[in-house]
N, C-alpha and C positions, 0 to 999 in steps of 0.2 A: 393417600399420597405416598409414593415409594420412599421419598426422602424422609418423611416422618417415621415410617416403619423402620427404616434402616438405621437411623441415628439413635433410636431408643437404646439407652444404656451406655452410650459412648463415654469413655472415661474422662475425668476432669483433673487438671492439674494447673495450679497457678504458675505464672512465669516468674516475674520478679515481684516479690511481695514484701510489704512493710508491716512491722509489728505496730498495732495501734488499737485503740479502744473504740474507734468511731466506725460505724457501718458504712459500706459503700453507698454512694448516693446517685451515681449516674453512669450510663454506659460510656466507655472510652470511645474516642473517635474511630470510626471504621468506615473505610471507603472501598467497596468491592471493586475488583479489577482482575485482569488475567493472572496477576501474581498469586491470587488465591490458590491456583491449581499448579503452582510451580513444583510442588513436591509429590504430585500424583505418581504412584508407581506404574511402571510399564505394564501393559496388558500381557498376561501370560500366553505363551504359545498354546493354541488350541482352545482358548477361552471364547465362548460364544457371546458373552456379554461382559462388560466391564464399566463400572460406574465409580467415579471418584467423588468423595465427599470431603469438602474443606470446611472445617468447623473452627470458627474464630471466637475465642472467649472475650466477652465484652465487659463483664462486670462481675462482682461477687467477692466471696471470701469465706474463711472458715475459722472456727475457734481453735486456739492452740493451747491444749491442756484443759484440765477440769475447772480452772478458774475462768469462768465464762466472760469476764470483762476484757480478756485479752483476745483480740480478734485479728487474724491475718487477712489483709485485703489484697485483691488483685490490683496491681499498680499499672501494668502495661498489658496490651493485648498479646495473645499467643494464638497459634494455629496448629491444630492437629489434623493431619491428612490421612485418610484411610480409603482404600478402594475394595470393591467387592464385585465378584462375577461368578459365572458358572462355566464349567468345562463341558465338553461334549457328553460325558457320562452323567451329567447332572450334579456333579460334586460342586459345592460352593467353595470358592477360594476368597480369602480375605487377606490383604496385605497392608501393613502400616507404611505410609509414604514418608512421614517424618513429623517432628514436632519443632515448630519454628517460634522463637521468641526473641525479644530484644536483649535479653541477658544483661540488663543494666542493674547495677546495685543501687538500692534506695536506702539512704540513711534516715532514720527517724528517731524520735525521742520516746523512751519507755514511759508509758502513762504514769503521771505523778512524780516523775524524776527528771533530771537533766542528763540522763545516761543515753548515749547514742547507740542504737542497735539496729542491725539490718538482718533480714532473713532472705536467703536465696535458695531456691529449689534446684535440685539436680535430678533429672529423670534417671532412674536406676533400672527399670525394666520396661520393655516395650508394651504398648497397648495390647492386651490379650483379647482378641476378638472372639466372642462366643455367641454363635447363632444370632448375628445382628438382625436378622429378619424376624426374630421372635420377640414380640413386645415385652415378654416377661424376663428377658435376659439382661444382664448387666456386664459391662466391660470394665475390667480393672486396670488401673495404672499405678505403678509404684514410684514414689519419690523419696528423696532424702533431703531434709531441710537443714541447710547450713546456717548457723547463727554466727554473725560477724560482729565482733567487738574486741577491742584490744585486751580486755580482761579475760576473755573467754578462751583465748588461744586460737591456733590456726586450724584445729580439727574438731570443732564443736558442732555436733550434728544431732538431729532427731531422726532416727532411722539410719540404716547403713546400706551399703550396696547389697549385702547378703540378706538383710532383713529390712526392706523399705517400708515406709508408711503406705498402706494400700487404700485407695479410694475406689468405691464402686457406686457412683452416683445413679440416681433414679430420675427419669424424666417426669417432671410434674405437669408441664404444659408445653405444647409446641403449636405454633400458629404460622400460617403463610404470612410472609412479611416482605415489604419492599425496602431495600437498603439503597437509598439514593436512586430509586426507580429500578433497581436490579432485584428480580424476584429471588426469594430464598425462604428460609424458615427461621423464626426466632424461637429459641428453646430455653426453658427454665428447668434447671436440674438441681437436685439436692441429695445430700448424704447425711444420714443420722446414726450410722453404726460403725464409723471408723475408730480404731484404737490408736493411741500414740504411746510409744515405748519411752523409757527413761532416756535422757540424753547421754551422748557418748563423747568423751574427750573434752568436756567443758570445764572451764575454771569458774570462779564466782564473780558475780556482779557486786560492785561496792554498795553497801548498805542493804542490798536485796538478798545476798547470799547465793546459794546454788540455783542454777536454772530450773532444776526439777521442783524445788520447793516453791519457787516464785510462780512458775507456770501451772503447777499441779500435774506433774508427770511421775510415773506413767499414768495415762488416762485410759480407762476401760472403754470399750465400745458402748456407745449410747450417751457418753458425756459430751461429745463434740457435735457441732453442726456445720455443714458446708452448703452454700448456695451460690450457684453461678449461672450466668446468662450467656447464651451462645448465639452466634449468627452462623447458619449452615447453608452452604451452596453445594450443588451437585453438577457433575459434568460426565456425560456418557461418551465412551470412546468406541 
C-alpha cells in the first residue's frame, strides 16, 4: 500500500506533554474528517502527482533523561501534514504542510512530591523529508522542551533553537485500519537512540535540586525510549 510505504520514518513529536511516571494507557479520541487535510500544501506547478498525508498522533510518550521512572506522555492529539509528488522530470518533491496541535499547557505533579511542573514542546526545525518512499529511511524532527514551574524561571528548556532534541522514529508496525468507518492506517513507531542535552536556563526545584541531577541529564543516545501511535490518512490531488 502506497500509504504504508510513504509514511515509514515520519518524524514524531509530542504536542502538549505532562511529566509523569505512569505509561500511556489508551488512544486519545480521534474523529476523522475533512479538517484532517486542512494543512495540505498546494500542488507545485508541473507536478504530475501530488498526495497529501495527514498523520495524527493518538497516544504514546518517551522517557525524559536517564532516570527511566520519569516518562513524558502525549496528552493531546497533534497532526503532522506532509505531501509528496513527482515532477515531469521524475524528481520527487516533498513539502511539509504544517504541524497542528492544541497548544494547551498541562500542569502535573512531579512523582513522589507535591511540586507542580509542566512540559511544553516547541518545534524548532521542520520535518526533514528524506526518501520517504524508501522503507529504510527515517525522517527527523527537532523539538525544544520548555519546563514550566515558578522555581525554574521563564527560560528553562531542554534543547535550544540552535541545537534541538532530535527524534528519528522507526516504524514498528503499520496496519490498514478503520477510524469510525473511515479507512486509513494505524501505525506504531519507536525511537531508541535519541540523546538529551543538559538543561538550559533552569533554576532548582525545592528539595529535588537541579533539573539535570533529578532527571539524569545530559542523557546519551540509547538511554531513552519513545513509543507513539499514529492514525494516517491520505488524499490525492
